[in-house]
N, C-alpha and C positions, 0 to 999 in steps of 0.2 A: 544312144538313140538309134533305133532301127526304123527306117521308113519301109512300109509295106504297100506296094502298088496293087491296083486291082487285079493285075495278071499274076500276082504272087511273087514277083521279083522283089528282092529286098536290097537295101543299102544300109550300112552301119557306119556310124562315126562315134568314136569314143570322145567324150567331153568331160571336163572337170568343173565342178561347182563346189565351192567351199561350204563347210558346215554353217548353218544359219544364214545362208546367202540366198539372194534372188538374182536371177539373170534372165535375159531375153535371147532367144535364138531365132534369127531370121532364117526360115527354112530355105529360102532360095540362096542364101549365102553358104549354108552348110551342105545342102543337097540341091545343087543347081538343076538336077534332072526332075525335080518336083514341079517346075514351072509348067503351068497349063495341064497338069495331070491330077487325078484323084488319088489320094493315098491316106493311110493311117500312120500313126507313129507309136512305137512301143518305147517307153522310157524305163530303164532299169537301173537300180543302184548297184555299185560294185559289191557292196556288202548287203545281203538281204535284210539285215537287221536295221539298216538305215531307213528313215522315214522320208518320203518325198511327197511334195504337193505339186501337182502338174496342172496347168490350166492352158487353154487355148484362148488367145486374145486376138481380135481383129479390129483394126482401126481404119477409118476412112475419112477423107476430107468431104465435107458436105456443105454445099452452097457457099464455097469460099472459106469456110471455117476449118482450119487445119486440125485434123483429128476430131472433127465435130460430131462424128458418129462412130459407133462401134458396138461390139458385143464380146462376151467372154463366157467360157464354160469350163467347169472342172472336169478333169479326165475321169474315165471309168477304170476302176482297178480290175485287173485281170488276175485270176488265180490259177 
């Protein structure tokens, strides 16, 4: 994963996810410098033949209901 900040600065972390697996990455854990900043994320497979599905999910507590609100969106493929 590569984080791209508005000013063009990038940070990269190599992560491993097994085949047919799903995982969640808390951005502030992997990239603490993202806190309070705007950024995009580029996700690439080690092997270009691998297929990935990437989504952004955001959850919030609403009116005392833990994770009572949220949204998600599929990533846009870059070519």
